[in-house]
C-alpha positions in Angstrom: 0.0 0.0 0.0 2.9 2.3 0.6 4.0 1.8 -3.1 0.5 2.8 -4.3 0.6 5.8 -1.9 3.9 6.9 -3.3 2.3 7.2 -6.6 -1.2 8.4 -5.7 -0.8 9.8 -2.1 -2.4 8.4 1.1 -6.2 8.5 1.3 -7.9 10.2 4.2 -10.2 7.3 4.7 -10.5 3.6 3.6 -13.9 2.0 3.7 -13.5 -1.7 4.5 -15.6 -4.7 5.5 -14.7 -6.3 8.8 -12.6 -9.1 7.2 -9.5 -10.1 9.1 -7.2 -8.6 6.5 -8.6 -5.2 7.3 -9.1 -5.5 11.0 -5.6 -7.0 11.8 -3.4 -5.0 14.2 -0.9 -4.5 11.4 -3.4 -2.9 9.1 -4.9 -0.7 11.9 -1.4 0.4 13.0 -0.4 1.2 9.4 -3.5 3.3 8.9 -3.0 5.1 12.1 0.6 5.9 11.3 -0.5 7.5 8.0 -3.5 9.4 9.5 -6.0 7.2 7.6 -9.4 6.5 9.1 -10.6 2.9 8.7 -14.3 3.1 8.1 -15.7 -0.3 8.7 -19.1 -1.2 7.2 -21.6 -3.0 9.3 -21.8 -6.8 8.8 -24.7 -7.8 6.5 -25.0 -4.3 5.0 -23.7 -4.5 1.4 -25.7 -1.4 0.6 -23.0 0.5 2.5 -20.5 -0.3 -0.2 -22.8 -0.8 -3.2 -20.4 0.6 -5.8 -17.8 -2.1 -5.3 -20.4 -4.8 -4.9 -21.8 -3.8 -8.3 -18.4 -3.7 -9.8 -17.6 -7.2 -8.5 -20.8 -8.6 -9.9 -20.3 -7.1 -13.3 -16.7 -8.2 -13.5 -17.6 -11.7 -12.5 -20.4 -11.9 -15.0 -18.6 -10.2 -17.9 -15.1 -11.6 -17.5 -14.6 -14.4 -15.0 -17.7 -16.4 -15.8 -17.2 -16.3 -19.6 -13.7 -17.8 -19.9 -11.6 -20.6 -18.5 -8.2 -19.1 -17.5 -5.0 -21.1 -17.2 -3.2 -18.5 -15.1 -3.4 -15.0 -13.7 -1.7 -13.5 -16.7 -4.6 -14.6 -18.9 -7.0 -12.9 -16.5 -5.0 -9.7 -16.6 -4.9 -9.7 -20.4 -8.6 -10.3 -20.7 -9.3 -7.6 -18.1 -7.1 -5.1 -20.0 -8.9 -5.9 -23.2 
């Protein structure tokens, strides 16, 4: 995330679900060190992050469900196309 921030800058806030990768002490500490607020959505409330849920559904239906991929590079190539 620091590599992305070097290019784009650090965000003021990150909206996350309450998955372990976002609530770990390492993630929380990293966010605090960079002045980033972790905005956790409530469990069972996908409407709180509807944009990304809609993107995930569209991507799955339009790319992932249409092809059989052999490796991640093929996924990336089809995504770029």
